[in-house]
C-alpha positions, 0 to 999 in steps of 0.5 A, a space after each residue: 184783380 184786387 185794386 192796390 194802394 201802395 203808400 210810400 211809393 218812390 220812383 228808384 227802382 230798388 226800392 221795395 214799394 217800386 219792386 211791389 208794384 212791378 210785381 202786382 202789374 206782372 200778376 195783373 193786379 191794378 196798383 196805385 202809387 202815393 208817397 211824398 216823392 215825385 216821379 212816375 213808377 211804371 208810367 202812373 205818376 205818384 200821387 201825392 199822400 198830402 192831397 190824400 186823393 180819393 180812390 174808389 173800391 181799393 181791395 188793399 193798402 200795402 205799406 212802405 212807411 215805417 210806424 212813425 210817419 203812418 200816425 198822421 195818416 191813420 184817418 186817410 188810410 182808413 178813409 181809403 176803406 180797404 178790405 185788407 191792409 199788409 203790413 210789409 216787414 218794418 211797418 208793424 203798427 199794433 195801433 193802427 191795426 187796431 183801429 183798422 180791425 175796429 172797422 172790419 179791415 183786414 190787417 195782415 203782417 206780411 210781405 207783399 213781394 213773398 205774397 205774390 210769389 207764392 200765390 197767396 195775395 
């Protein structure tokens, strides 16, 4: 299945990034929670983005941080070499999209939750 890095992960169960992790898991996809919050998401420790954890064979990065917070992480996000980046509502960023597309990364302005529920993830 599709290894998905969730940037903006948070242990709060009412958070959209947490809900995305639940749906990804329910659909059989591996997810890796990354953020600045400490804690766990469905038994997985949230990796601190400040440590820029190395992750291999990333299919998808799904963003849950606003465009202003993305700026300092452009290089890190691109270093993951994902096949695609999903810009969830409120995370749309034309600058990052342009940088990613220049590296052959597919960019989608969509909602991970909706994509999973309608079967086009």
